[in-house]
C-alpha positions in Angstrom: 97.2 95.9 79.7 97.6 98.2 82.8 94.5 100.1 84.0 95.3 103.3 85.9 93.7 106.2 87.6 95.6 109.4 88.5 95.1 111.6 91.6 92.6 113.8 89.7 90.3 110.8 88.9 91.4 110.5 85.2 91.3 106.9 84.0 93.1 105.1 81.2 95.0 102.0 80.2 98.5 101.3 79.0 99.2 98.6 76.5 102.2 96.6 77.8 102.9 94.5 74.7 106.4 94.9 73.3 107.2 97.4 76.1 110.5 97.5 77.9 110.0 97.3 81.7 113.0 98.3 83.8 113.9 99.6 87.3 115.7 102.9 87.3 118.2 103.4 90.1 118.3 107.0 91.2 121.3 106.5 93.6 123.9 103.9 94.5 122.5 101.0 96.6 120.0 98.2 96.3 117.7 97.8 93.4 114.4 97.4 95.4 114.4 100.8 97.2 111.5 103.2 97.3 113.7 106.0 95.8 114.0 104.0 92.6 111.1 103.7 90.1 109.8 101.4 87.4 109.9 102.6 83.8 107.6 101.3 81.1 108.8 102.3 77.7 107.9 101.8 74.0 109.9 103.6 71.3 107.1 103.9 68.7 103.8 104.4 70.5 102.0 105.9 73.5 102.2 104.0 76.7 100.1 106.4 78.9 99.2 110.1 79.3 100.2 110.7 75.6 103.8 109.8 76.3 105.9 106.8 75.2 107.0 106.1 78.7 105.5 105.8 82.1 107.1 105.9 85.6 105.7 104.0 88.6 106.8 104.9 92.1 106.2 102.5 95.0 106.1 103.0 98.8 108.3 100.0 99.6 111.0 98.0 97.9 108.8 94.8 98.2 105.9 96.6 96.5 108.2 97.7 93.7 109.5 94.2 93.2 106.0 92.7 93.1 104.9 95.4 90.6 108.0 94.9 88.4 107.5 91.1 88.1 103.8 91.5 87.4 104.4 94.1 84.7 107.1 92.0 83.0 104.8 89.0 83.0 101.9 91.1 81.7 104.1 92.5 78.9 105.2 89.0 77.8 101.6 87.6 77.9 100.3 90.6 75.9 103.1 90.2 73.3 102.4 86.5 72.9 98.6 87.1 72.5 99.2 89.7 69.8 101.6 87.3 68.0 99.0 84.4 68.1 96.3 86.8 66.9 98.5 87.9 63.9 99.1 84.2 63.0 95.4 83.3 63.2 94.6 86.3 60.9 97.2 85.1 58.4 95.5 81.7 58.2 
């Protein structure tokens, strides 16, 4: 789960389970560049702001790399927790 707050003070959370996390390159060059962005996508449900995808922009390449790895890890953990909860309910 990713908690967020926009520039107007609106708060919310994005469920990361079963989401695709990717880095979108806007130009040729390295992957971890501030001009690129992280995309969180789910084909069937809302991720944030009523949309099925969310874009995260970072000030530096290092910051982007750290966010990317944290989001991928969070997505995997959330998916595993949901799977375990479904198994327990089936018992």
